C-alpha positions in Angstrom: 189.4 2.9 -7.0 190.7 6.4 -7.0 189.5 9.5 -5.3 188.4 10.9 -8.6 186.1 8.0 -9.3 184.5 8.3 -5.9 184.1 12.0 -6.4 182.4 11.5 -9.8 180.0 8.8 -8.4 179.1 11.1 -5.5 178.6 14.0 -7.9 176.3 11.9 -10.2 174.2 10.7 -7.2 173.9 14.3 -5.9 172.9 15.5 -9.4 170.2 12.8 -9.6 168.9 13.7 -6.2 168.7 17.4 -7.0 167.1 17.0 -10.4 164.8 14.2 -9.4 161.1 15.1 -9.1 160.3 12.3 -6.8 158.2 13.6 -3.8 157.5 17.0 -5.4 153.7 16.5 -5.2 154.0 15.9 -1.5 155.8 19.3 -1.0 153.1 21.1 -3.1 150.3 19.4 -1.1 151.8 20.3 2.2 152.4 23.9 1.0 148.8 24.2 -0.2 147.4 22.7 3.0 149.4 25.2 5.0 148.1 28.1 3.0 144.5 26.9 3.2 144.8 26.4 7.0 146.3 29.9 7.5 143.5 31.4 5.3 140.9 29.6 7.4 142.3 30.9 10.6 142.5 34.5 9.4 139.0 34.3 8.0 137.7 33.0 11.4 139.3 36.0 13.1 137.9 38.5 10.6 134.5 37.0 10.9 134.6 37.2 14.7 135.6 40.9 14.5 132.8 41.6 11.9 130.1 39.9 14.1 131.4 41.8 17.2 131.2 45.1 15.3 127.6 44.4 14.3 126.7 43.6 17.9 128.3 46.8 19.1 126.5 48.8 16.4 123.2 47.3 17.4 123.9 48.0 21.1 124.8 51.6 20.3 121.6 52.1 18.3 119.5 50.5 21.0 121.1 52.8 23.6 120.4 55.9 21.5 116.8 54.8 20.9 116.2 54.1 24.6 117.9 57.4 25.7 116.0 59.5 23.2 112.6 58.3 24.6 113.0 60.2 27.8 110.7 63.2 27.5 111.7 66.4 29.2 108.2 67.3 30.4 109.0 70.8 31.6 110.4 71.8 28.2 107.7 69.9 26.4 104.7 71.5 28.2 106.2 75.0 28.6 104.6 76.4 25.4 101.2 78.0 25.6 98.7 77.1 23.0 95.7 79.3 22.4 93.5 80.2 19.4 96.2 82.4 17.9 98.9 79.7 17.9 96.3 77.2 16.7 95.5 79.3 13.6 99.2 80.0 13.0 100.0 76.3 13.1 97.0 75.5 10.9 98.0 78.1 8.2 101.7 77.0 8.4 103.0 80.3 9.6 103.7 79.1 13.2 107.1 78.5 14.7 109.2 75.6 13.5 109.1 72.5 15.5 112.6 71.8 16.9 111.6 68.2 17.9 110.7 66.5 21.1 112.8 67.7 24.1 114.9 64.9 25.7 115.8 64.6 29.4 119.5 64.2 29.0 120.3 62.9 32.5 117.6 60.2 32.2 118.8 59.4 28.6 122.4 58.9 29.8 121.2 56.5 32.5 119.1 54.5 30.1 122.0 54.4 27.5 124.4 53.1 30.2 121.8 50.5 31.2 121.3 49.3 27.7 125.1 48.9 27.1 125.3 47.0 30.4 122.4 44.8 29.5 123.9 44.0 26.1 127.1 43.0 27.9 125.3 40.7 30.3 125.5 39.8 33.9 129.0 38.3 33.9 130.4 41.1 31.7 131.1 38.8 28.8 129.4 38.3 25.5 130.8 35.0 24.4 128.6 34.6 21.4 130.3 37.4 19.5 133.8 37.4 21.1 133.3 40.6 23.0 134.9 40.6 26.4 134.4 44.2 27.3 131.9 46.8 26.1 131.7 50.4 27.4 130.1 53.7 26.7 132.9 56.1 25.8 131.1 59.4 25.1 127.6 60.7 25.5 126.4 64.1 24.1 122.9 65.5 24.4 121.8 69.0 23.6 118.2 68.5 24.7 116.9 67.5 21.3 119.4 65.0 20.0 121.6 62.3 21.4 125.0 61.2 20.2 127.1 58.4 21.8 130.3 56.5 21.1 130.9 53.0 22.4 133.8 50.6 22.3 134.5 47.0 22.8 137.4 44.6 23.1 137.2 41.5 20.9 139.2 38.4 21.8 140.4 36.6 18.6 139.7 32.9 18.5 143.1 32.3 16.8 145.4 35.0 18.1 148.5 36.1 16.3 150.9 35.6 19.2 154.0 35.9 17.0 153.1 39.6 16.3 151.4 40.2 19.7 147.8 40.5 18.5 145.4 38.7 20.9 142.5 41.1 20.9 141.1 44.0 18.8 139.4 47.1 20.0 136.4 48.2 17.9 134.4 51.5 18.1 130.9 52.5 17.1 128.9 55.7 17.2 125.2 56.4 16.9 122.9 59.4 17.1 119.3 60.1 17.1 116.6 62.8 17.6 113.1 62.6 18.9 110.6 63.6 16.2 106.9 63.9 16.1 105.2 61.8 13.6 103.1 63.4 10.9 99.5 63.6 11.7 96.2 65.0 10.6 95.2 65.8 14.1 95.9 69.5 14.9 95.5 70.5 18.5 93.0 67.8 19.1 91.0 68.4 16.0 91.1 65.5 13.5 90.9 67.0 10.0 91.9 63.8 8.1 
């Protein structure tokens, strides 16, 4: 047997191996399984970040609501009401109501307490993936409150190959203290 014959046999076997479709379904199945697994892991991370963002938004809104409930009594009771102001208010020509005055220092303390309570005693909120929550900014002008908060979310399936193990999320909320509409003017129920 010559070298040419061995070469032709080897060439024909390699050609059959390359063009053979034997085992191609296995490769497709493994590829599809890998894609589905990667999609499930990414979807789990996205869901964790989404739920943590909702938790942070709820905590921020709760902090604003609690902070805006602190009445600045000296500003609230500083106006003098007499018969003239009663008639002006009744006829609609009185001064505009700016809202309920807020005690900003007490509001800041309450907002910090709410954020701390949402985080928990051990400083971890495991149910939503948040490992650190904090109040970033607090602004109060006496009638409205605005705050910004942030949190760090630990991903359940981190992307170590690109160095992403956690995500920082931010939230902001604002609120004002308003009087409810009433038919009771200066103690007189006209409704």
